[in-house]
C-alpha positions as CSV (number, residue, x, y, z in Angstrom):
1,M,-7.8,-18.3,9.5
2,T,-6.8,-21.5,7.5
3,I,-7.5,-22.5,4.0
4,K,-9.6,-25.4,5.7
5,E,-10.8,-23.2,8.4
6,A,-12.3,-21.2,5.2
7,Q,-13.8,-23.4,3.9
8,Q,-15.7,-24.6,7.1
9,T,-16.2,-21.0,7.6
10,V,-17.8,-20.2,4.3
11,D,-20.0,-24.0,4.5
12,R,-21.6,-22.8,8.2
13,W,-22.4,-19.6,6.4
14,I,-24.3,-20.9,3.2
15,N,-26.5,-23.3,5.2
16,T,-27.3,-20.9,7.8
17,T,-27.6,-17.1,5.9
18,G,-27.4,-18.3,2.6
19,V,-30.1,-20.7,3.3
20,R,-28.1,-22.8,0.5
21,Y,-25.2,-22.5,-2.4
22,F,-26.2,-21.7,-5.9
23,N,-25.3,-24.3,-8.3
24,E,-21.7,-24.8,-9.8
25,L,-22.8,-23.4,-13.1
26,T,-24.1,-19.9,-11.1
27,N,-21.6,-19.8,-8.8
28,M,-18.5,-20.1,-11.7
29,A,-20.8,-16.7,-13.6
30,I,-20.6,-14.6,-10.0
31,L,-16.6,-15.8,-9.9
32,T,-16.0,-14.4,-13.1
33,E,-18.0,-11.3,-12.7
34,E,-16.2,-11.1,-9.0
35,V,-12.7,-11.6,-10.9
36,G,-14.2,-8.7,-13.8
37,E,-14.7,-6.1,-10.8
38,L,-11.2,-6.9,-9.7
39,A,-9.9,-6.3,-12.6
40,R,-12.1,-3.2,-13.6
41,I,-10.3,-1.7,-10.5
42,I,-6.6,-2.8,-11.3
43,A,-6.9,-1.3,-14.4
44,R,-7.4,1.9,-12.8
45,K,-5.2,1.8,-10.1
46,Y,-2.1,0.5,-11.9
47,G,-3.0,0.7,-15.5
48,E,-4.1,3.3,-17.4
49,Q,-7.8,3.6,-17.2
50,S,-8.6,6.6,-15.3
51,F,-11.3,6.4,-12.5
52,K,-15.1,6.4,-13.2
53,E,-17.1,8.2,-10.3
54,S,-19.1,4.4,-9.5
55,D,-15.2,3.3,-9.2
56,K,-13.5,5.2,-6.9
57,A,-14.9,4.2,-3.9
58,Y,-13.1,0.8,-4.9
59,N,-12.2,-1.6,-1.7
60,L,-9.3,-3.4,-3.4
61,A,-9.3,-6.3,-0.7
62,D,-13.0,-6.7,-0.7
63,E,-13.1,-7.5,-4.1
64,M,-10.4,-10.1,-3.8
65,A,-12.5,-11.3,-1.0
66,D,-15.3,-11.9,-2.9
67,I,-13.3,-13.9,-5.5
68,M,-12.1,-15.9,-2.8
69,F,-15.6,-16.6,-1.4
70,V,-17.0,-18.1,-4.6
71,L,-13.7,-20.1,-4.9
72,I,-14.1,-21.6,-1.6
73,C,-18.1,-22.1,-2.6
74,L,-17.2,-23.7,-5.7
75,A,-14.5,-26.3,-3.7
76,N,-16.9,-27.5,-1.0
77,Q,-19.9,-28.0,-3.8
78,T,-16.7,-30.0,-6.0
79,G,-15.6,-32.1,-2.8
80,V,-11.9,-29.9,-3.3
81,D,-9.6,-29.7,-0.1
82,L,-8.2,-26.5,-1.1
83,T,-5.3,-26.9,1.1
84,D,-4.4,-30.1,-0.6
85,A,-4.4,-28.7,-4.0
86,M,-2.2,-25.7,-3.2
87,K,0.1,-28.5,-1.8
88,K,0.0,-30.5,-4.8
89,N,0.4,-27.3,-7.1
90,L,3.2,-25.9,-5.3
91,I,5.0,-29.2,-5.7
92,K,4.0,-29.0,-9.6
93,K,5.2,-25.6,-10.0
94,T,8.3,-26.0,-8.1
95,R,9.3,-29.1,-10.0
96,R,8.1,-27.3,-13.4
97,D,9.9,-24.4,-13.2
98,S,13.4,-24.6,-10.8
99,D,15.2,-23.2,-13.0
100,R,12.8,-21.5,-15.5
101,H,12.3,-17.7,-13.5
102,K,15.7,-17.9,-12.4
103,N,17.2,-18.2,-16.3
104,N,14.6,-15.7,-17.6
105,E,16.2,-12.5,-19.3
106,K,13.0,-10.8,-19.1
107,L,13.1,-11.5,-14.8
108,K,16.8,-10.0,-14.4
Protein backbone atom coordinates (compact mmCIF):
# COMPACT_ATOMS: atom_id res chain seq x y z
CA MET A 1 0.00 0.00 0.00
CA THR A 2 1.40 3.38 -0.95
CA ILE A 3 1.06 6.40 1.32
CA LYS A 4 -1.51 7.86 -1.08
CA GLU A 5 -3.49 4.62 -0.99
CA ALA A 6 -3.31 4.64 2.81
CA GLN A 7 -4.68 8.18 2.91
CA GLN A 8 -7.54 7.17 0.60
CA THR A 9 -8.25 3.97 2.54
CA VAL A 10 -8.37 5.78 5.88
CA ASP A 11 -10.67 8.43 4.39
CA ARG A 12 -13.05 5.76 3.10
CA TRP A 13 -13.00 3.97 6.47
CA ILE A 14 -13.64 7.19 8.40
CA ASN A 15 -16.56 8.16 6.17
CA THR A 16 -18.22 4.75 6.36
CA THR A 17 -17.28 2.83 9.50
CA GLY A 18 -16.07 5.78 11.53
CA VAL A 19 -19.02 8.04 10.53
CA ARG A 20 -16.85 11.23 10.52
CA TYR A 21 -13.44 12.53 11.50
CA PHE A 22 -12.89 13.63 15.07
CA ASN A 23 -11.84 17.27 15.11
CA GLU A 24 -8.15 18.08 14.70
CA LEU A 25 -7.58 18.84 18.36
CA THR A 26 -9.14 15.53 19.43
CA ASN A 27 -7.03 13.67 16.88
CA MET A 28 -3.89 15.44 18.13
CA ALA A 29 -4.70 14.26 21.66
CA ILE A 30 -5.33 10.72 20.38
CA LEU A 31 -2.02 10.79 18.46
CA THR A 32 -0.21 11.83 21.62
CA GLU A 33 -1.89 8.99 23.52
CA GLU A 34 -0.91 6.45 20.86
CA VAL A 35 2.71 7.63 20.84
CA GLY A 36 2.71 7.22 24.62
CA GLU A 37 1.52 3.63 24.27
CA LEU A 38 4.34 2.90 21.84
CA ALA A 39 6.84 4.58 24.15
CA ARG A 40 5.67 2.42 27.06
CA ILE A 41 6.26 -0.76 25.06
CA ILE A 42 9.67 0.39 23.78
CA ALA A 43 10.73 1.34 27.32
CA ARG A 44 9.82 -2.12 28.56
CA LYS A 45 11.09 -4.18 25.62
CA TYR A 46 14.31 -2.28 24.86
CA GLY A 47 14.76 -0.13 27.95
CA GLU A 48 15.18 -0.80 31.60
CA GLN A 49 11.55 -0.91 32.70
CA SER A 50 9.93 -4.26 33.39
CA PHE A 51 6.66 -5.34 31.85
CA LYS A 52 3.47 -4.95 33.86
CA GLU A 53 0.99 -7.79 33.54
CA SER A 54 -1.24 -5.55 31.40
CA ASP A 55 1.65 -4.80 29.01
CA LYS A 56 2.62 -8.40 28.29
CA ALA A 57 0.21 -8.85 25.38
CA TYR A 58 1.67 -5.88 23.52
CA ASN A 59 1.84 -5.75 19.74
CA LEU A 60 4.54 -3.34 18.61
CA ALA A 61 3.41 -3.32 14.97
CA ASP A 62 -0.20 -2.64 15.96
CA GLU A 63 0.83 0.31 18.13
CA MET A 64 2.84 1.76 15.23
CA ALA A 65 -0.14 1.27 12.91
CA ASP A 66 -2.38 3.11 15.41
CA ILE A 67 -0.01 6.07 15.20
CA MET A 68 0.02 5.99 11.40
CA PHE A 69 -3.77 5.82 11.28
CA VAL A 70 -4.25 8.93 13.42
CA LEU A 71 -1.44 10.80 11.64
CA ILE A 72 -3.12 10.00 8.32
CA CYS A 73 -6.41 11.29 9.71
CA LEU A 74 -4.73 14.57 10.63
CA ALA A 75 -3.11 14.79 7.19
CA ASN A 76 -6.44 14.19 5.48
CA GLN A 77 -8.18 16.77 7.63
CA THR A 78 -5.57 19.45 7.04
CA GLY A 79 -5.05 18.82 3.33
CA VAL A 80 -1.53 17.42 3.62
CA ASP A 81 -0.37 15.07 0.87
CA LEU A 82 1.93 12.82 2.89
CA THR A 83 3.65 11.43 -0.22
CA ASP A 84 4.66 14.92 -1.31
CA ALA A 85 5.54 15.91 2.26
CA MET A 86 7.83 12.89 2.67
CA LYS A 87 9.60 13.56 -0.64
CA LYS A 88 10.22 17.18 0.34
CA ASN A 89 11.28 16.18 3.86
CA LEU A 90 13.85 13.68 2.55
CA ILE A 91 15.28 16.32 0.20
CA LYS A 92 15.56 18.73 3.14
CA LYS A 93 17.24 16.12 5.35
CA THR A 94 19.64 15.10 2.57
CA ARG A 95 20.74 18.68 1.98
CA ARG A 96 21.05 19.47 5.66
CA ASP A 97 22.63 16.22 6.82
CA SER A 98 24.65 15.00 3.82
CA ASP A 99 27.90 15.14 5.80
CA ARG A 100 26.64 15.66 9.32
CA HIS A 101 26.10 12.00 10.22
CA LYS A 102 29.13 10.76 8.28
CA ASN A 103 31.31 13.11 10.34
CA ASN A 104 29.68 12.27 13.68
CA GLU A 105 32.23 10.44 15.81
CA LYS A 106 29.43 9.07 17.99
CA LEU A 107 28.12 7.05 15.02
CA LYS A 108 31.39 5.39 14.07
